[in-house]
N, C-alpha and C positions, 0 to 999 in steps of 0.2 A: 591852552596846550599843557598836557601833562608831560611826563617824562618822554624823551625822544629816543632813548638809547636802546639799541638792540643788544642786551647784555649777553645772551647766550651765544651770539654769533662769533664773538672774538675767541671764546674758549672752544666753541664747537668746531671752528676751523683749525683747532690746535695751534692758534696763533700763526696762521699760515705765512704771514708776512715775514716771520723769522726766516723762513725758507726762501721766499720769493721776492721779498721787498728790496733786496740790495741792488737789483738791476736798475730800477727807476728812481731810487732814493736820491735826492739832491739836497745838499747842505744849503742852509740859508745863513745870511749874515746877521748876527745878533746885534740889535740896536740898543736894547735894554733888557731887563729881566723879564719883560712881558711883551716885547715887540721884536720883529725880525723883518729882514728884507730878502725876498726870494725873487727869482726871475719873473714870477707871475705877479708880484706886487708886494705890498707891505701888509702884515697882520699886526695889529696893536690891541692888546687886551686891557689897556689902561682903564677903560670905562668900567671894567668888571672887578678891578681890584678894590680892596678896602684897607684902611689903616688901623682898624679897631678889632682885629681878629680875622679868622678865615671867612671868606665869602661863602664857602660851602663847608659846613661843619657837621661832623659825626654822621656822614652819609653811610647808610648800611649797604654793604655789597653782598654779592652772592656767596662769598666765602664766609659770611656771617661776621666779618670784621667791620669796623667803622673807620672812615677815612675823612680827613679834612684837607682842604686845598684853598689856596689864595693866589691869584695871579699878581704879579708886580711886587707887592710889599711882603716882607717876612712877618710871620706871626708866631706867637707863643701859646701853647695850650698844655694844661695839666689838670689835675683833679686832686683833692685832698687824699683820696684813696690810692693814688699812684705809688707804686713801689719801684718802678723803673724810671730812668731819667725822663723828665718831661720833654716835649718838643719845644725847642728854643730857637727862635729866629729861623724858621723853616718855611718852605713853600708848600710842603705836603707832610702829612702826619698820619700814622696808623695807630688806632686805639683798639686795644684788646681788653675786653671786660665790659660789663654793663652796669652792675651795681656792686658796691663794696670795693674790691681790689681792681686797679687798673694798671695797664702797661701802655706807655707811649713810646713810639719809635719814629725818629727822624727818617723820612723816606725821600728827602730831597731838599736842597737849599736853593734860594733864588740865584745866588751868584754862580751856581754850577750849570745853569740851564743852557742847553744847546737846542737848535731848531733845524728841522729838515722837512722836506715835502715828500709825499708818497702818494701814489694813486690810490684812491679810496678802495678800489677792488682788492688791492694787495693787503689791506688791513681789515678785510672782511666786510666792508660796506658795499651795498649794491648801488653805488653811485659812480657815474663815469666822470669823475672830477678829481682834482688833487686836494689833499688835506695837509695841513701842517701838523707836525708832531713836536711837542715841547718835551724834552727829556731832562729830568733832574736827577742828581746824584746826592746821596746823603753825605753829611760832613765826614763820616768815617768810611765812606765808599763801600759800605756794606749793602745798601739798598738803592734801588732806582725807581723813579716814577715816570711813566710816559703818559702825557695828556694828548689825546687825539682831538684836534680842533676842527670841528665840522661846521662849514658855513651854512647858516640858515638865511637864505635869501628870499624866503616866502613871507615872513612877517618879522615883528620886532621881539619875539620871544626868545628867551635863553633857557637852556636846560642843562643839567649836570648829572652824571651818574658815575659812581665808583664801581668799576668792574672787578676790583679785588686783586688778589695776588695770583700770579701765574708761576708755573715752574720755570725757573731760569737761574742763571748764575751770573751776577748776584740776584737775589730775589727782586722781582720787578712787579710793580703795581700799575694797573691800567685805569685811567680815567677817560671819560668822553665828555667834551664840552661842546654843545651845539648852540651857536649864537651868531647874530649878524656881525659881531665883533671878530669872528673867526674868518670872515671873508677877506679876500685879497683886496687891498685898497690901492691908491695911487702911489707912485714913486718907485716903480719897478726899475731894476738895474740889471746889468749883465747882458749876456747875449740872448737870453731867453731859451737857450738850448739845454735840455736835460741830459743826463749821462747817457740815456738810451739814444737820444738824437745824435749826440757826438759819436757814439759807437757806430750808428748806421752810416754817418758821413765817412768815418774812417774805413768801414767795410766796403762801401761803394767806391771810395777813392782807390783802395787797393785793387778792387775788381777792375776798375777802369784802367789802371796802370798795367795790370796783368794782361788785359786784352790788347792794349795799344802796343806794349813791348813785344808781346807774342806775335801779333800781326807783322810787325816790322821784321822780327827775326825770321819768321817763316817766309816772308816775301823776299827779303833781300839776301838772307843767308842760305836758306834751303830751297829758294826758287819755287815755292809752292804757289798754287792758284786755286780759285774757287773756294769750296767749303773747307779745303785742306789748310786754308789760311788761319782757321780758328785754332788757337792753342789747345792741345789735348783733345783733338777732335773726337776720338773714340769715346772718351769719358762723357763729353757733353751730349753726344747723340744717344748714348746708353742711359743717360740720367732719367728721362721720362719713364723708361721701362723699369728702372730700379725703384723709382717712387711708386709706380703701380704695384710692384711686387711687395713693397713695404706695406701699402694700404691693404692689400689682400691678406698679408700675414696678420695684420692687426684685427681685421674684421671677420676673418674666418677662424675656425677653431684650430689653434696651433699650440702645441706643447701644453695642452690642458686648459688653456685660457679661451673661454668662449666670448661671444659678442657682448653678453651682459656684463661679464667681468671687466672687459675693457671699457665699457660705458661708465662703470663706476670709477675706474681708475682715472679716466679723463675728466670726470666730474670734479676732480680734486677732493677736498675734504668736505665739500658741501653736503650737509645733512648726513654726516658719517653714520649717525645712529640708524639710518635706514638700512645700512649694511649689518651693523653689529647688534642692533636692538632686538632682532628677532629671537635671539637665544633667551633673553631674560624677560621679555615683555609678557605680562600676565593680564589677562582680561579680568575686569571687575564686574560685579553684578550691579546693574543699574537699579537704583531704588526710586529715583525720580529724575527730572530733567537737570537737577543740580546736586545730586547725591549718589554715592555708589558705595558698595561694600566690597572690599578687597581682603586678601588674607591678612594684611597688616592692620586692618581696621576700617572704619567708616570715615569718609570725607563728605561733608555737607556744606554747601555754599549758600544755604538759604539766607543766612544773615547778611549776605552781600547783595542779594537781589533786590530790585525795586519793581514797582508796578506802574510807575508813571514815566516810563522811558528808560533808555539805557543807563546803567550805573556809570559806565565809562563811555563818554560821547566825544566823537571827533578827535580822537587821539592820533597824533601824527606819528607815522612809522618812518623808518629811515629811507623807505622808497618814496617819500614825499606824498604818500596818499594818506587818507584819514580812515580811522576805524572806530566803530562803536561796538560795545559788547555788554550784555547783561546776563548774569546767571539766573537760572530758574524760570523767570517769566518772559514771554515774548514781547517785543516792542516793535513799533513802526516808526519810520523816520523818513522825512522828505523835506524839500525846500521848494519855494515857488519856481525857482529856475531849473528844477530837475528835468533832464531830457530822457532819462531812462526810468523805468518803473521804480517807484520808491520801494524801500525795504518795508515789507508788510509782514508783521508777525514773525520776526526772526530772533535768533540769539546773537548773531553777529552780522555786521553790515560794513561794506566797503564803500567809501565815498571818494569820488574822483572830481576834483575841482573845489574851489572855496568860495568864489563869488561869480555871479553871472550864470554860466552854464554848469550845472552840477549833475553828475551821474551817480546813481545809487545801485548797489548790487547786493543781493542776498548772499551772505557768506556762510550761512548755516542756520538751521532751524532747531528749536528746542527739542522737538520730538525725534530728531535724528541722532541725538547725542549717544555716544558710546564712551566707555571709560576703560582705561588700562593703566597699569603701573610699569615704570621703567626705571632702571638705575640712573641716577642723575648724571653720572659720568657719560652714559650712552647718549644723552641729549645735550652734551657739551657743557655741563655744569660740574665744576670741580668740588663736588660734595659726594661723600660716600653714603648715600641713602637713596631710598626710592621716592619718586615723584609720581603723581597721578597726571595723566594727560586726558583731557576731555576733547573728543573729536566730533565736530559738527559737519553736516553736509547740507548744502543748499537744496531748496525745493526742486530745482531742475538738475541737481547732481552735477552742476558745472563748476562748483567751487567747494573747498573744504576749509575749515578753520580748526587748528589745533591749539588748545589753551593748556600751557604747561603750568600746573598747580604746584607751587613751591611753598613748603611749610616755613613760616616764620615763627619759631618758638622762642625768640628773644624778647619780643615786646608785643604790643597790641596793634602795631601799625600795619596797614595794608597798602601795597603799591601795585600799579598796573603799567605794563608797557605794551605797545603795539609794535611787534617786531617786523611787520610788513609781509609782503608776498614773496614767496620763494619759487624758483622754477620747479614745477612738478606737474604731474598729470593725474587728476585735474589740478588746476592752480590751487596752491595751499597757502593759507595765511597763518602766521604764527603770532600768538599772543602769550604774554607771561604775566601770571597773577601770583603775587607773593603776599601771603596772609596767614594769620593763625588759623583761619577757617580752612586752610588747605592741609592742615595737619591731620594725621590719622587719629581717631578718637578712641575706639575700643576694639581690641583685637578680636577677630573672628576667624573661623575656618581652621584648616589644618596647618596653615603657615607654610605650606609647600606650593611654590609657584609652578607654572607649567614647565619652566626650564629645569627646576629641581626634579620634578617627576620624570622628565625626559632623561636626565642624567642617571637617576636611580634605575630606570628601566634599562 
């Protein structure tokens, strides 16, 4: 298992749970700096902590900063070139700089941690389950770190990603930790009722009291009978018609809002760049199945391709499915237990199932690829530069795969994430490739994108 984290989703949803997460959020009882007791059970990260430094050290995030994190025990981190106070006895640390001069910032201490649960959908994960969020505050209360704990109940693997800094007050940093240790264990306490459940109980109790008292009053005080016994009879009998009128208003063209506009509004922030990316998206000239020429320069993934199978194989997405991908050269993949046709000469493959019965689906072919550039902000990345997106279509046109190519100009490392399948027509799979090979090499063309030309005209 490689990285499990869908980095772009959290920023792509504009951190939607800041808006919506307060409804279902439920505080958990802290048992220690790395364990808590919630109504669903106990989460204990003790097995992941270390006493000789951070368990996860100098992890590169999409904001191009590095972060360290350790559950349970505090750690200290510095460098001879540091000119800001080093991180001392912290749970999380931000490192700015790569060679020479460094800055270290405390982003949360162990003794400050609080825990709460939230539905995974409310924090941008396409999982119908609850997750625990561990929230740390720095010693000077200037910074905060939120670690989203995702239960991996499929195998024994653990993965960690630093999502980087988001816009907030105070500055907040997001990490995602996927592990069996993040699953709820035994020892649950409390009523098992979330805030939403309690709210529903109160609402129905008030409704019941309203009906009972209303019936008594109308029966014995006003001497009513039949349907007139119902309190506020006119309102309740008019309600279905009012609901109908509201639906008609939404789905018909009213006040300049047509059906497509409302569709996007009710889709929330999901894939917001579908709406906004049209302005700045610029098509690139395909040079080969893994290289293209854009106005900003050439991107060539040839160094990442292999000819003996997928470069990235069976990578788990947050939708709990597996994905394989190879730039440049097609590959084939199957298993003896496959029940669907195996992936034959593809660029991307979706695998459903891990043992026993396995299904393979062509998620895009090499000869179908097209390239275009988009501003990183429009695809949910908090970076003020352009990225290339490679778009593949399956042989039967039933699926598409979009690979976001993010330039790593800090070092020579390459990382890959399977972001999983998103609701779309046709179904679309998102992958994220971060590498020096994704950087523009030599400037060509006029430098004017389609959006720029449109504005000039």
